[in-house]
C-alpha positions, 0 to 999 in steps of 0.5 A, a space after each residue: 790592134 796590139 800585136 804581141 810577138 815573142 821570139 827565141 834568143 837563138 835566132 829570133 824564131 817566133 815562139 808565140 804570137 797574139 793579136 789583142 784588141 786596140 783597147 788593150 795596153 802593153 802592160 796588161 799583156 805581160 803576165 799572160 804572155 809569160 804564163 804561155 811561155 812557161 807552159 810552152 817550155 815547161 819550166 820557169 827558169 827562162 829569162 823573159 826580156 821585155 820593153 819597159 811596159 813590164 815594169 809595173 809592180 803588179 807585173 813584176 811581183 806576179 812573175 817573180 812570185 811564180 819563180 820567173 826571171 826577167 830583164 826590162 828597161 825602167 820607164 823614164 817616168 819612174 822616180 829611181 830613173 830620175 834620181 839616178 840621172 840626177 846623180 850622174 849630173 851632180 856627182 858622176 864620180 859616185 857611180 862606178 862603171 865596169 866594162 863587160 863588153 868591148 868590140 873594136 874593128 881591125 884598126 882598133 876603132 870602137 864598134 861597140 861597148 857595154 858598161 854596167 854601173 852601180 846596182 841599186 834596188 827598185 821600190 819593189 825590191 828588184 836589182 836595178 843596175 845602171 848601164 851605158 852603151 856606146 857604138 861610134 856615137 855618144 853613150 846613152 845611159 839607161 836604167 834597167 830592172 833585173 830579177 835574176 834570183 841572184 843576191 842583191 849587191 851590198 
């Protein structure tokens, strides 16, 4: 059994739920879920934030083709992910990081930080920024796909 739960950003309020067959895979559910949300809100300008199962050419181009916006994590199996990670190992100085969020406690101890790296373009043509987050432990570097209908960085 596959459970699909969609919540709102303003408090995590459930907006949509569906139980699918155990034979269904996550990547097969995103287009229908996005369409239901589109009908519920009556517009396409919401941002659909998902796990890496959205990151298939079919899903991303279908949602973007209908004017939809999304943010997802690039699966580790993608070529762009391997290339980015290898660049961080071989030539870390070639990636420019910009801190976009920083939180410390009253003693100045780091609680949380979020940095965005150079933006690339995915094989499908979507914006692909690198990002890193740190919270009192070594940072983790991830690669995310972003389609916010904004111009691509040069």
